[in-house]
Backbone as a chain_set.jsonl record, in Angstrom:
{"seq": "XXXXXXXXXXXXXXXXXXXXXXXXXXXXXXXXXXXXXXXXXXXXXXXXXXXXXXXXXXXXXXXXXXXXXXXXXXXXXXXXXXXXXXXXXXXXXXXXXXXXXXXXXXXXXXXXXXXXXXXXXXXXXXXXXXXXXXXXXXXXX", "coords": {"N": [[25.045, -19.376, 22.177], [28.099, -17.68, 21.365], [29.75, -14.504, 21.417], [31.791, -14.454, 19.225], [30.92, -16.559, 17.626], [28.171, -15.17, 16.773], [28.903, -12.994, 15.186], [30.225, -14.435, 13.234], [27.692, -15.705, 12.281], [26.43, -13.405, 11.314], [28.163, -12.28, 9.5], [27.94, -14.11, 7.547], [24.99, -14.169, 6.935], [24.946, -11.461, 5.716], [26.0, -12.172, 3.345], [24.19, -13.062, 1.778], [21.675, -13.219, -0.612], [18.784, -11.648, -1.425], [15.0, -11.255, -1.968], [13.555, -8.312, -2.329], [11.177, -7.569, -2.838], [9.429, -9.808, -1.217], [10.041, -8.902, 1.414], [8.339, -7.554, 4.071], [8.104, -4.198, 5.108], [7.443, -3.828, 7.872], [9.056, -5.843, 8.813], [11.702, -4.924, 9.012], [10.748, -3.106, 10.914], [10.342, -4.142, 13.31], [12.676, -5.556, 13.891], [14.511, -3.922, 13.931], [14.253, -1.939, 15.892], [14.534, -2.885, 18.628], [16.308, -2.946, 21.547], [18.22, -4.925, 22.129], [18.579, -6.308, 19.681], [20.825, -6.588, 17.275], [21.732, -3.955, 15.657], [23.432, -3.356, 13.61], [23.044, -4.906, 11.687], [21.994, -5.236, 7.942], [19.051, -4.586, 6.212], [18.836, -6.911, 4.572], [19.502, -9.397, 5.441], [17.792, -10.863, 7.244], [16.321, -13.877, 7.588], [13.473, -14.945, 5.92], [10.269, -16.4, 6.573], [8.199, -18.057, 4.065], [5.791, -16.538, 2.69], [2.042, -15.722, 3.114], [-0.263, -14.126, 1.276], [-1.941, -12.755, 3.162], [-0.041, -12.642, 5.704], [1.57, -10.424, 4.034], [0.161, -8.336, 3.641], [-0.711, -7.653, 6.556], [1.648, -7.02, 7.875], [2.284, -5.25, 6.255], [0.377, -3.245, 6.912], [0.822, -2.44, 9.356], [2.999, -1.334, 9.208], [2.707, 0.962, 8.098], [0.727, 2.184, 9.943], [2.707, 2.773, 11.803], [4.08, 4.541, 10.773], [2.086, 6.557, 10.232], [1.57, 7.241, 12.805], [3.837, 8.465, 13.65], [4.135, 10.448, 12.0], [1.992, 11.823, 12.934], [2.828, 13.177, 15.074], [4.647, 14.968, 14.356], [6.533, 18.077, 14.712], [8.168, 16.404, 15.818], [11.242, 14.815, 16.83], [13.008, 11.623, 15.782], [14.343, 10.85, 18.048], [12.647, 11.905, 20.204], [10.396, 10.81, 20.005], [10.855, 8.181, 20.231], [11.788, 8.1, 23.307], [11.692, 6.208, 25.86], [10.458, 6.946, 28.262], [8.503, 9.055, 27.368], [7.425, 8.368, 24.937], [4.807, 8.535, 22.393], [1.484, 7.162, 23.084], [-0.127, 6.048, 20.993], [1.755, 5.357, 19.061], [3.47, 3.699, 20.601], [1.197, 1.689, 20.792], [0.984, 0.983, 18.125], [3.542, -0.368, 17.685], [3.335, -2.446, 19.468], [1.413, -3.597, 18.038], [2.562, -4.377, 15.893], [4.394, -6.504, 16.868], [3.095, -8.344, 17.614], [2.121, -9.302, 15.227], [4.234, -9.622, 13.522], [5.095, -11.766, 15.194], [3.493, -13.826, 15.305], [3.57, -14.304, 12.576], [6.125, -15.131, 12.223], [6.671, -17.12, 14.559], [4.333, -17.98, 15.518], [2.976, -17.381, 17.374], [3.187, -14.448, 19.512], [6.477, -13.383, 20.23], [8.427, -13.896, 23.475], [10.304, -12.418, 24.413], [13.298, -10.56, 23.511], [15.291, -12.186, 23.14], [14.174, -14.724, 22.477], [13.242, -14.189, 20.086], [15.55, -13.465, 18.491], [16.604, -16.109, 18.827], [14.754, -17.242, 16.992], [15.415, -16.282, 14.573], [18.087, -17.002, 14.239], [17.619, -20.012, 14.082], [16.022, -20.189, 11.81], [17.805, -18.668, 10.138], [19.797, -20.537, 9.879], [18.671, -22.799, 8.974], [18.116, -21.938, 6.273], [20.63, -21.626, 5.33], [21.533, -23.991, 5.318], [19.881, -25.215, 3.336], [20.244, -23.692, 1.325], [23.057, -24.57, 0.501], [23.045, -26.992, 0.024], [21.348, -27.255, -2.115], [23.415, -25.703, -3.739], [25.061, -27.147, -4.384], [24.151, -29.174, -5.274], [23.358, -28.39, -7.871], [25.905, -27.832, -8.874], [26.982, -30.094, -9.896]], "CA": [[25.883, -18.677, 20.824], [29.109, -16.681, 21.867], [30.076, -13.283, 20.334], [32.271, -14.815, 17.98], [29.452, -17.17, 16.624], [27.398, -14.236, 16.221], [29.77, -12.064, 14.56], [30.463, -14.956, 12.059], [26.745, -15.863, 11.516], [26.088, -12.12, 10.829], [28.962, -12.169, 8.104], [27.554, -15.372, 6.547], [23.906, -13.58, 6.83], [25.441, -10.715, 4.975], [26.224, -12.494, 1.964], [23.016, -14.098, 1.099], [20.827, -12.502, -1.504], [17.052, -11.792, -0.983], [14.26, -10.432, -2.829], [12.895, -7.298, -1.251], [9.312, -7.701, -2.74], [9.109, -10.714, -0.323], [10.135, -8.807, 2.583], [7.551, -6.227, 4.35], [8.896, -3.108, 5.887], [7.365, -4.074, 8.941], [9.91, -6.734, 9.347], [12.876, -3.789, 9.653], [10.521, -1.815, 11.894], [10.327, -4.978, 14.193], [13.839, -6.016, 14.281], [15.599, -2.837, 14.219], [13.74, -1.261, 17.181], [14.921, -3.669, 19.906], [17.899, -2.693, 22.046], [19.307, -6.465, 22.224], [18.86, -6.791, 18.243], [22.108, -6.169, 16.549], [21.259, -3.113, 14.668], [23.902, -2.981, 12.056], [22.295, -5.859, 10.094], [21.297, -4.669, 6.808], [17.742, -5.554, 6.122], [18.542, -8.147, 3.49], [19.85, -10.465, 6.183], [16.952, -11.749, 8.0], [15.453, -14.995, 6.804], [11.851, -14.714, 6.171], [9.487, -17.497, 5.9], [7.167, -18.199, 3.028], [4.613, -15.504, 3.138], [1.112, -15.934, 2.387], [-0.815, -13.054, 1.059], [-2.452, -11.903, 4.584], [1.203, -12.371, 6.066], [2.217, -9.706, 3.372], [-0.91, -7.266, 4.12], [-0.978, -7.411, 7.795], [2.976, -6.298, 8.513], [2.671, -3.467, 5.484], [-0.316, -2.368, 7.376], [1.387, -2.277, 10.772], [4.324, -0.303, 9.167], [2.153, 2.283, 7.799], [0.502, 2.782, 11.223], [3.698, 3.141, 12.648], [4.736, 5.695, 10.084], [1.24, 7.538, 10.485], [1.62, 7.459, 14.127], [4.93, 9.298, 13.94], [3.569, 11.974, 11.325], [0.761, 12.774, 14.011], [3.412, 14.132, 16.311], [5.447, 16.216, 13.684], [7.783, 18.039, 14.426], [8.928, 15.571, 17.128], [12.365, 14.058, 16.149], [12.658, 10.251, 16.299], [14.655, 10.623, 19.446], [11.902, 12.148, 21.025], [9.308, 9.647, 19.731], [11.484, 6.664, 20.881], [12.063, 8.066, 24.223], [10.762, 5.063, 26.493], [9.243, 7.644, 28.961], [7.79, 9.983, 26.35], [6.861, 7.743, 23.475], [3.241, 8.546, 22.264], [0.465, 6.033, 23.181], [-0.626, 5.505, 19.581], [3.104, 4.962, 18.483], [3.412, 2.587, 21.225], [0.388, 0.8, 20.331], [1.375, 0.588, 16.957], [4.605, -1.131, 17.731], [2.761, -3.79, 19.879], [0.497, -4.314, 16.917], [3.524, -4.867, 15.062], [5.236, -7.442, 17.447], [2.097, -9.381, 17.761], [1.944, -9.579, 14.029], [5.444, -10.735, 13.076], [5.361, -13.086, 16.151], [2.329, -14.865, 14.739], [4.093, -15.117, 11.528], [7.53, -16.217, 12.632], [6.463, -17.997, 15.572], [2.724, -18.687, 15.545], [2.347, -16.595, 18.459], [4.02, -13.186, 20.014], [7.897, -13.796, 21.157], [8.211, -13.717, 24.979], [11.395, -11.633, 24.648], [14.191, -10.345, 22.504], [16.355, -13.672, 23.141], [13.489, -15.872, 21.846], [13.126, -13.824, 18.786], [17.11, -13.97, 17.77], [16.842, -17.587, 18.59], [14.245, -17.793, 16.17], [16.177, -15.457, 13.28], [19.102, -18.016, 14.128], [17.358, -21.015, 13.451], [15.839, -19.926, 10.298], [19.028, -18.76, 9.138], [20.908, -21.869, 9.809], [18.16, -23.529, 7.995], [18.281, -21.158, 4.859], [21.933, -21.659, 4.794], [21.502, -25.586, 4.898], [19.273, -25.669, 2.202], [21.106, -23.19, 0.213], [24.243, -25.146, 0.541], [22.572, -28.354, -0.731], [21.0, -26.445, -3.439], [24.447, -25.363, -4.755], [26.179, -28.344, -4.524], [23.218, -30.256, -6.084], [23.524, -27.987, -9.061], [27.085, -27.678, -9.731], [27.664, -31.469, -10.608]], "C": [[26.646, -17.592, 21.446], [29.2, -15.151, 20.932], [30.607, -13.535, 19.042], [31.358, -15.57, 16.948], [28.624, -16.345, 15.833], [27.973, -13.529, 15.083], [29.983, -13.029, 13.076], [29.19, -15.257, 11.35], [26.362, -14.491, 10.794], [26.718, -11.848, 9.594], [28.591, -12.88, 7.068], [25.971, -14.635, 6.278], [24.217, -12.628, 5.472], [25.777, -10.996, 3.392], [25.118, -13.128, 1.243], [21.914, -12.956, 0.435], [19.32, -12.537, -0.921], [16.404, -10.775, -1.964], [13.373, -9.38, -2.009], [11.548, -7.244, -1.601], [8.675, -8.6, -1.737], [9.352, -10.33, 1.234], [9.6, -7.523, 3.322], [8.427, -5.256, 5.353], [8.81, -3.224, 7.317], [8.529, -4.873, 9.916], [11.241, -5.913, 10.041], [12.223, -3.106, 10.934], [10.653, -2.745, 13.264], [11.705, -5.334, 14.808], [14.819, -4.97, 14.701], [15.185, -1.74, 15.326], [13.779, -1.852, 18.66], [16.399, -3.382, 20.246], [19.01, -3.797, 21.871], [19.175, -6.915, 20.531], [20.152, -6.054, 17.951], [21.91, -5.275, 15.492], [22.286, -3.118, 13.576], [23.755, -3.877, 11.233], [21.733, -5.115, 9.449], [19.858, -5.473, 6.954], [17.454, -6.983, 5.301], [19.043, -9.282, 4.239], [19.258, -11.411, 6.889], [16.108, -12.767, 7.079], [13.82, -14.928, 7.041], [11.323, -16.02, 5.619], [8.643, -17.034, 4.578], [5.87, -17.356, 3.71], [3.196, -15.674, 2.599], [0.379, -14.466, 2.313], [-1.498, -12.127, 2.175], [-1.172, -11.554, 5.19], [1.923, -11.358, 5.384], [1.483, -8.306, 3.681], [-0.593, -6.914, 5.673], [0.532, -6.613, 8.382], [2.909, -4.834, 7.772], [1.707, -2.626, 6.228], [0.035, -1.769, 8.776], [2.561, -1.152, 10.639], [3.631, 1.047, 8.959], [1.615, 2.802, 8.931], [1.447, 3.457, 12.022], [4.088, 4.505, 12.196], [3.44, 6.811, 10.129], [1.392, 8.091, 11.967], [2.512, 8.725, 14.204], [4.751, 10.446, 13.221], [2.715, 12.636, 12.179], [1.42, 13.49, 14.958], [4.935, 14.739, 15.678], [5.27, 17.238, 14.589], [8.632, 17.279, 15.16], [9.936, 14.806, 16.254], [12.021, 12.446, 16.537], [13.206, 9.963, 17.711], [13.704, 10.976, 20.441], [10.677, 11.166, 21.09], [9.752, 8.344, 20.49], [11.99, 6.876, 22.406], [11.15, 7.239, 25.118], [9.677, 5.927, 27.732], [8.342, 8.716, 28.627], [7.03, 9.512, 25.122], [5.297, 7.995, 23.778], [2.55, 7.296, 22.457], [0.281, 5.392, 22.043], [0.788, 5.133, 18.956], [3.297, 3.619, 19.283], [2.783, 1.381, 20.943], [0.713, -0.124, 18.853], [2.728, -0.257, 16.694], [4.459, -2.332, 18.635], [2.321, -4.353, 18.832], [1.71, -5.236, 15.965], [4.25, -6.232, 15.471], [4.375, -8.401, 17.659], [1.959, -9.941, 16.251], [2.854, -10.501, 13.267], [5.559, -11.742, 14.066], [4.469, -14.117, 15.666], [2.965, -15.344, 13.37], [5.537, -15.661, 11.666], [7.47, -17.355, 13.617], [5.161, -18.754, 15.892], [1.954, -18.167, 16.609], [3.628, -15.383, 18.812], [5.32, -13.727, 20.647], [7.755, -13.144, 22.511], [9.324, -12.358, 25.162], [12.43, -11.553, 23.035], [15.045, -11.586, 22.03], [15.395, -14.553, 22.248], [13.449, -15.44, 20.264], [14.498, -13.932, 18.041], [17.1, -15.208, 17.665], [16.012, -18.114, 17.477], [14.833, -17.594, 14.714], [17.377, -16.718, 13.296], [18.929, -19.228, 13.469], [16.856, -20.91, 12.004], [16.958, -19.534, 9.655], [19.975, -20.079, 8.869], [20.052, -22.569, 8.991], [18.204, -23.293, 6.367], [19.527, -21.655, 4.337], [22.253, -23.206, 4.306], [21.192, -25.569, 3.603], [19.942, -24.929, 1.037], [22.03, -23.935, -0.176], [24.191, -26.272, -0.391], [22.286, -27.895, -2.199], [22.202, -26.301, -4.642], [25.148, -26.152, -5.201], [25.289, -29.398, -5.525], [23.391, -29.63, -7.72], [24.862, -27.659, -9.605], [27.649, -28.844, -10.226], [27.091, -31.268, -12.058]], "O": [[26.065, -16.662, 22.005], [28.646, -14.968, 19.848], [30.168, -13.079, 17.986], [31.134, -15.263, 15.777], [28.332, -16.528, 14.651], [27.373, -13.559, 14.008], [29.92, -12.487, 11.972], [29.177, -15.196, 10.121], [25.975, -14.575, 9.628], [26.112, -11.297, 8.675], [28.769, -12.552, 5.895], [25.788, -14.562, 5.063], [23.819, -12.96, 4.355], [25.791, -10.17, 2.479], [25.261, -13.67, 0.148], [21.469, -11.991, 1.056], [18.864, -13.347, -0.114], [16.932, -9.836, -2.561], [12.583, -9.724, -1.13], [10.725, -6.894, -0.755], [7.537, -8.34, -1.347], [9.031, -11.076, 2.159], [10.268, -6.492, 3.254], [9.254, -5.626, 6.186], [9.741, -2.874, 8.042], [8.832, -4.715, 11.099], [11.709, -6.112, 11.162], [12.905, -2.629, 11.841], [11.042, -2.177, 14.285], [11.876, -5.403, 16.025], [15.697, -5.072, 15.558], [15.883, -0.744, 15.514], [13.188, -1.385, 19.633], [17.387, -3.518, 19.525], [20.203, -3.681, 21.591], [19.756, -7.952, 20.21], [20.398, -4.953, 18.445], [21.902, -5.751, 14.356], [21.824, -2.821, 12.474], [24.23, -3.809, 10.1], [20.976, -4.281, 9.945], [19.596, -6.524, 7.539], [16.509, -7.773, 5.29], [19.013, -10.322, 3.582], [19.754, -12.493, 7.202], [15.416, -12.483, 6.101], [13.179, -14.876, 8.091], [11.702, -16.608, 4.607], [8.495, -15.875, 4.192], [5.25, -17.48, 4.766], [3.207, -15.79, 1.374], [0.468, -13.712, 3.282], [-1.568, -10.905, 2.049], [-0.942, -10.351, 5.315], [3.018, -11.141, 5.903], [2.131, -7.29, 3.934], [-0.199, -5.77, 5.901], [0.474, -5.722, 9.23], [3.234, -3.735, 8.221], [1.947, -1.421, 6.314], [-0.46, -0.726, 9.204], [2.967, -0.368, 11.497], [3.951, 2.07, 9.564], [1.93, 3.976, 9.125], [1.225, 4.426, 12.747], [4.367, 5.436, 12.951], [3.787, 7.99, 10.058], [1.331, 9.296, 12.215], [2.13, 9.797, 14.676], [5.166, 11.497, 13.709], [2.648, 13.864, 12.218], [0.844, 14.331, 15.648], [5.989, 14.91, 16.29], [4.22, 17.427, 15.204], [9.841, 17.507, 15.129], [9.631, 14.262, 15.193], [11.13, 12.057, 17.293], [12.739, 9.095, 18.449], [13.819, 10.445, 21.545], [10.111, 10.835, 22.132], [9.037, 7.652, 21.214], [12.61, 5.922, 22.875], [9.949, 7.505, 25.162], [8.512, 5.638, 28.007], [7.548, 9.222, 29.42], [6.205, 10.156, 24.474], [4.678, 7.806, 24.825], [3.074, 6.302, 21.954], [0.502, 4.182, 21.999], [0.602, 4.307, 18.062], [3.286, 2.542, 18.686], [3.346, 0.292, 20.833], [0.694, -1.329, 18.603], [2.945, -0.761, 15.592], [5.337, -3.195, 18.624], [2.676, -5.495, 18.539], [1.668, -6.387, 15.531], [4.66, -7.0, 14.6], [4.883, -9.488, 17.935], [1.659, -11.131, 16.154], [2.628, -11.55, 12.664], [6.222, -12.717, 13.713], [4.837, -15.292, 15.674], [2.932, -16.527, 13.031], [5.887, -16.696, 11.099], [8.135, -18.384, 13.493], [5.033, -19.868, 16.4], [0.754, -18.331, 16.83], [4.785, -15.485, 18.405], [5.21, -14.517, 21.584], [7.133, -12.101, 22.709], [9.121, -11.448, 25.966], [12.344, -12.166, 21.97], [15.378, -11.882, 20.883], [15.904, -15.098, 21.269], [13.605, -16.256, 19.356], [14.502, -14.516, 16.957], [17.495, -15.705, 16.61], [16.301, -19.192, 16.958], [14.788, -18.458, 13.838], [17.497, -17.359, 12.252], [19.66, -19.632, 12.565], [17.364, -21.596, 11.117], [17.169, -20.038, 8.552], [20.639, -20.423, 7.891], [20.667, -23.107, 8.07], [18.295, -24.141, 5.48], [19.641, -22.058, 3.179], [22.922, -23.578, 3.342], [22.019, -25.848, 2.735], [20.161, -25.468, -0.048], [21.998, -24.123, -1.392], [24.971, -26.516, -1.312], [22.941, -28.175, -3.203], [22.145, -26.576, -5.841], [25.821, -26.05, -6.226], [25.75, -30.209, -6.328], [23.539, -30.406, -8.663], [24.947, -27.225, -10.754], [28.67, -28.797, -10.913], [27.353, -32.082, -12.944]]}, "num_chains": 1, "name": "protein.A"}
């Protein structure tokens, strides 16, 4: 996928409605903290698989663990906390746990790298928009 295709996909993602109750905060943490992830995307642009109760509870707990780890290092700034050379071990561990949990939800296992993570998101987005288009056409007649 080239830069123009990515930009077009992002524009299409931004137009999709989303139910915030079905979108754990941990997804924001996971996909918003990777340097290769497109950080300008809003939270509502990511396709989310159907979540079981466990898949709702686990990411929420991960997000809470991240927030508690940050709070434990008050008054450190976000810049201080996320400096790769100075990141506190408990915060790093909380993010690794989040990676594992979200990888399991989206991929059945931890993603190997950011490229694989983005490929999965675009695959899910493509499926989501194709299904949405079919539903709109079927309902329009």
